C-alpha positions, 0 to 999 in steps of 0.5 A: 678270614671268612668274615673278611671274604664275606665283607669283601664280597658284600662290598663288591656287590654293593658297588656293582648295584651302585654302578647299575643304579647310576647307569640306569639313572643316567640312561633315563636322564639321556632318554628324557633329555632326548625327548625333551629336546624334541618336545620342548621347542614345540611346547614353547612354540605353542605357548608363544604362538602368534595370536595377534598382529599389531600394525601401526603407521599405516594411513593409505596402506590397507591392513590386509595388504600388510598381512599378505606381505608378511605371509605368516605360516599357519604354525606361526610362533614368536620364536620361529619367525625371522624378523629381518625377513618379515621386514624385508617383505613389507619394505618390498611394497612400493608405498613403504619407506621402512618397516620394523617388526618385533615381538611382544610376549606372549602372543603379539607380533608388532609391525611399525610401518613408515609409508612414503607420502605423495610429494608430487604429481607426475603427468604423462600420456597414460595419466597421473601418478603420485611420486614421493620425495625420492621420486618413487612411484606410489600409485595412480592419482585420482582424476582431480587430486586434492591439495596443491601438490606440484606437477612434474612432467617431461620424464620417461614414464617407462623409466620412472615406473621401472625405478630408474635411479637417474630419472628418480634423481632428475625428479628430485631436482624438479621437486626441489625447484617446485618447492622453491617456487611454491615458497617464493612465487605461488602455490600452484606449480608445474615443472617441465623436465623434458630437457635434461640441461635445464628446468622450466617452472610455471606458476602464477603467470610466470615461467622460469628457466633455470639450470639444475643448480638454480639456488645461486641463480635465484638471488639476482632475481630476488634483487630485481623482483620488486621492480618487476611486479607491476610489469608482471601484472600486465601479462605472462612473462618468462624469466631466464636465470640460466646465465650467471649473474643475469636476469632475462625477462621476456613477455610471452604471447 
């Protein structure tokens, strides 16, 4: 009987010690887990710190400008940066059409920029601006820009600088007409958009008046153009294509 009681006491004591050891180990694991939760992110962030920013796709935009737009914090890490937010920051620049930001482990942030390219010159009282194909103002143009970019005029400088969507759409129509004239008539083209009802394009000694939907009006002109070439060599002529099915030719000056 005594032996049985002693055995029971010993078994009970072992169970208490086992529970105490398990509880102690569990407590240690909880403490280590809490410490790890606080320490691990900073440790990993240190291992994945941004040490290099790779920027590609820029031709006219300076690298320093892109870095300034990114505005990366001092404790920058590949894990902590918000890629979508960085893309929006870069795309806020008027010369940027789109931007893609990504991570390359362990230490590189990649930035791929698609720049807006000059497609036209916009002439106004204050000078000359570069516009892209969407009618967005890019920058001031030099006094004598190289190349044969078409010139647009007659739009509100205040509105186009302010990003007015209606004016940008009008600029796109003017650019479309200018490209058409460059393909079919001559490389040096200017388009006056001062009257919203029609466009006036000038190139190679000829002045064209067309409505915005000009392509349907162009075919009648192409049909009679061979017979007019000799006359065009003798001076400046105006070709009015604003009326359906009609090609009205007037000599100027």
